[in-house]
C-alpha positions as a Markdown table, in Angstrom:
| # | Residue | x | y | z |
|---|---|---|---|---|
| 1 | Met | 112.0 | -47.1 | 48.2 |
| 2 | Ala | 114.5 | -49.5 | 46.8 |
| 3 | Phe | 114.3 | -53.3 | 46.8 |
| 4 | Arg | 117.7 | -54.9 | 47.5 |
| 5 | Thr | 118.8 | -58.4 | 46.6 |
| 6 | Val | 122.2 | -59.9 | 47.0 |
| 7 | Val | 123.4 | -61.5 | 43.8 |
| 8 | Leu | 125.3 | -64.6 | 44.8 |
| 9 | Phe | 125.9 | -66.3 | 41.6 |
| 10 | Arg | 125.6 | -64.2 | 38.5 |
| 11 | Ala | 125.9 | -67.1 | 36.2 |
| 12 | Ala | 123.3 | -69.2 | 37.9 |
| 13 | Pro | 120.3 | -67.9 | 35.9 |
| 14 | Met | 122.1 | -68.5 | 32.7 |
| 15 | Leu | 123.0 | -72.0 | 33.7 |
| 16 | Ala | 119.4 | -72.7 | 34.7 |
| 17 | Leu | 118.1 | -71.5 | 31.3 |
| 18 | Ala | 120.7 | -73.6 | 29.5 |
| 19 | Ala | 119.6 | -76.7 | 31.5 |
| 20 | Leu | 116.0 | -76.0 | 30.8 |
| 21 | Ala | 116.7 | -75.5 | 27.1 |
| 22 | Ala | 118.3 | -79.0 | 27.1 |
| 23 | Cys | 115.0 | -80.4 | 28.7 |
| 24 | Gly | 111.9 | -81.3 | 26.9 |
| 25 | Thr | 111.0 | -83.5 | 24.0 |
| 26 | Pro | 112.6 | -82.9 | 20.6 |
| 27 | Gln | 109.2 | -81.3 | 19.5 |
| 28 | Glu | 109.2 | -78.9 | 22.5 |
| 29 | Gln | 112.9 | -78.0 | 21.8 |
| 30 | Cys | 112.1 | -77.3 | 18.1 |
| 31 | Ile | 109.1 | -75.2 | 19.0 |
| 32 | Asn | 111.0 | -73.3 | 21.7 |
| 33 | Gln | 113.9 | -72.6 | 19.3 |
| 34 | Asn | 111.5 | -71.3 | 16.6 |
| 35 | Thr | 109.5 | -69.1 | 19.0 |
| 36 | Arg | 112.3 | -67.6 | 21.0 |
| 37 | Asp | 111.8 | -64.1 | 19.5 |
| 38 | Leu | 108.1 | -64.3 | 20.2 |
| 39 | Arg | 108.6 | -65.1 | 23.9 |
| 40 | Val | 111.2 | -62.3 | 24.3 |
| 41 | Leu | 108.7 | -59.9 | 22.8 |
| 42 | Asp | 105.9 | -61.1 | 25.1 |
| 43 | Arg | 108.2 | -60.3 | 28.1 |
| 44 | Leu | 108.9 | -56.8 | 26.7 |
| 45 | Ile | 105.2 | -56.1 | 26.0 |
| 46 | Ala | 104.3 | -57.2 | 29.6 |
| 47 | Glu | 107.1 | -54.9 | 30.9 |
| 48 | Ser | 105.9 | -52.0 | 28.8 |
| 49 | Lys | 102.2 | -52.5 | 29.9 |
| 50 | Gly | 103.4 | -52.5 | 33.5 |
| 51 | Asn | 105.4 | -49.3 | 32.9 |
| 52 | Leu | 102.3 | -47.6 | 31.5 |
| 53 | Ala | 100.0 | -48.8 | 34.3 |
| 54 | Arg | 102.4 | -47.5 | 36.9 |
| 55 | Gly | 103.4 | -44.4 | 35.1 |
| 56 | Tyr | 107.1 | -45.0 | 35.5 |
| 57 | Ala | 109.6 | -47.7 | 34.7 |
| 58 | Ile | 111.6 | -49.8 | 37.0 |
| 59 | Val | 115.4 | -50.1 | 36.4 |
| 60 | His | 117.8 | -52.5 | 37.9 |
| 61 | Val | 121.1 | -51.0 | 39.1 |
| 62 | Glu | 124.0 | -53.1 | 40.2 |
| 63 | Thr | 126.2 | -51.8 | 42.9 |
| 64 | Thr | 129.3 | -53.4 | 44.4 |
| 65 | Glu | 130.2 | -52.9 | 48.1 |
| 66 | Thr | 133.0 | -54.3 | 50.2 |
| 67 | Glu | 131.5 | -56.2 | 53.1 |
| 68 | Trp | 132.6 | -58.5 | 55.8 |
| 69 | Ile | 131.8 | -62.1 | 55.1 |
| 70 | Arg | 132.5 | -65.3 | 56.9 |
| 71 | Cys | 135.3 | -66.9 | 55.0 |
| 72 | Glu | 136.2 | -69.6 | 57.6 |
| 73 | Pro | 133.4 | -71.4 | 59.6 |
| 74 | Ser | 133.2 | -71.4 | 63.3 |
| 75 | Phe | 134.0 | -74.7 | 65.1 |
| 76 | Ile | 134.3 | -76.2 | 68.6 |
| 77 | Glu | 137.6 | -77.8 | 69.5 |
| 78 | Thr | 137.9 | -80.4 | 72.2 |
| 79 | Leu | 141.1 | -79.9 | 74.2 |
| 80 | Pro | 143.2 | -82.8 | 75.7 |
| 81 | Asp | 141.8 | -82.1 | 79.2 |
| 82 | Gly | 138.2 | -82.7 | 77.9 |
| 83 | Thr | 137.1 | -79.0 | 77.8 |
| 84 | Thr | 136.0 | -77.3 | 74.7 |
| 85 | Arg | 136.9 | -74.1 | 73.1 |
| 86 | Arg | 134.8 | -72.3 | 70.5 |
| 87 | His | 136.6 | -70.7 | 67.6 |
| 88 | Pro | 134.4 | -68.0 | 66.0 |
| 89 | Gly | 135.8 | -68.5 | 62.5 |
| 90 | Arg | 137.3 | -65.8 | 60.5 |
| 91 | Leu | 135.8 | -62.8 | 58.6 |
| 92 | Cys | 137.2 | -61.5 | 55.4 |
| 93 | Leu | 136.4 | -58.5 | 53.3 |
| 94 | Asp | 134.9 | -59.3 | 50.0 |
| 95 | Asp | 133.2 | -57.4 | 47.1 |
| 96 | Val | 129.4 | -58.2 | 47.1 |
| 97 | Thr | 127.2 | -57.2 | 44.3 |
| 98 | His | 123.7 | -56.0 | 45.0 |
| 99 | Val | 120.9 | -55.3 | 42.6 |
| 100 | Glu | 118.6 | -52.4 | 43.5 |
| 101 | Ser | 115.3 | -51.8 | 41.7 |
| 102 | Arg | 114.6 | -48.1 | 41.3 |
| 103 | Pro | 111.8 | -46.1 | 39.7 |
| 104 | Ala | 112.7 | -44.2 | 36.6 |
| 105 | Ala | 110.7 | -41.5 | 34.7 |
| 106 | Ile | 109.5 | -42.4 | 31.2 |
| 107 | Asp | 107.9 | -40.5 | 28.3 |
| 108 | Leu | 104.4 | -42.1 | 28.4 |
| 109 | Gly | 103.7 | -41.1 | 24.8 |
| 110 | Ala | 106.9 | -42.8 | 23.6 |
| 111 | Glu | 106.1 | -45.8 | 25.8 |
| 112 | Lys | 102.6 | -46.1 | 24.2 |
| 113 | Ala | 104.2 | -45.8 | 20.8 |
| 114 | Lys | 106.8 | -48.5 | 21.6 |
| 115 | Leu | 104.0 | -50.8 | 23.0 |
| 116 | Ala | 102.0 | -50.4 | 19.8 |
| 117 | Ser | 105.0 | -51.2 | 17.7 |
| 118 | Met | 105.8 | -54.3 | 19.7 |
| 119 | Glu | 102.3 | -55.5 | 19.5 |
| 120 | Lys | 102.3 | -55.1 | 15.8 |
| 121 | Lys | 105.6 | -57.0 | 15.5 |
| 122 | Arg | 104.2 | -59.7 | 17.8 |
| 123 | Ala | 101.3 | -60.3 | 15.5 |
| 124 | Glu | 103.7 | -60.7 | 12.6 |
| 125 | Leu | 105.9 | -63.1 | 14.6 |
| 126 | Ala | 102.9 | -65.2 | 15.8 |
| 127 | Lys | 101.6 | -65.5 | 12.2 |
| 128 | Ala | 105.1 | -66.6 | 11.0 |
| 129 | Ala | 105.4 | -69.1 | 13.9 |
| 130 | Gly | 102.3 | -71.0 | 12.9 |
| 131 | Pro | 103.9 | -72.9 | 10.0 |
| 132 | Leu | 107.2 | -73.4 | 12.0 |
| 133 | Ile | 105.3 | -75.0 | 14.9 |
| 134 | Ala | 103.4 | -77.2 | 12.5 |
| 135 | Ala | 106.7 | -78.2 | 10.9 |
| 136 | Cys | 108.1 | -79.1 | 14.3 |
| 137 | Lys | 105.0 | -81.2 | 15.1 |
| 138 | Arg | 105.4 | -83.0 | 11.8 |
| 139 | Ala | 109.2 | -83.6 | 12.2 |
| 140 | Tyr | 108.8 | -84.7 | 15.8 |
| 141 | Pro | 105.4 | -86.3 | 16.4 |
| 142 | Glu | 104.5 | -87.1 | 20.0 |
| 143 | Gly | 102.3 | -89.8 | 21.4 |
């Protein structure tokens, strides 16, 4: 069973992240910059835990298909005699990218080892982040 989503703007998520990175107080920006690796690792740990709970991974596969899309909108034209005529618009062929989520087999032993390794690394990063967060709070006090 595949979940299908049309990807309309591939750059939109990256633009949203860039806009969010520009938001926040200087202190928040400093903390976010210094804890980026920790947040990435948290997402990977959550994904690995989900894989182990399910017993399989989920991979995202992009496919491109040529489809008919509306490239010119429909409209209603009023003729000189007062009657109207509907123009259905125009369809064009265009390449549309779809992302499908598919199950994938994994080596559960290797996944457990990977999870343990990531959790160990997370503890190291969290310990190292403490002084960095404190420095950000000193450099950019709030309130």
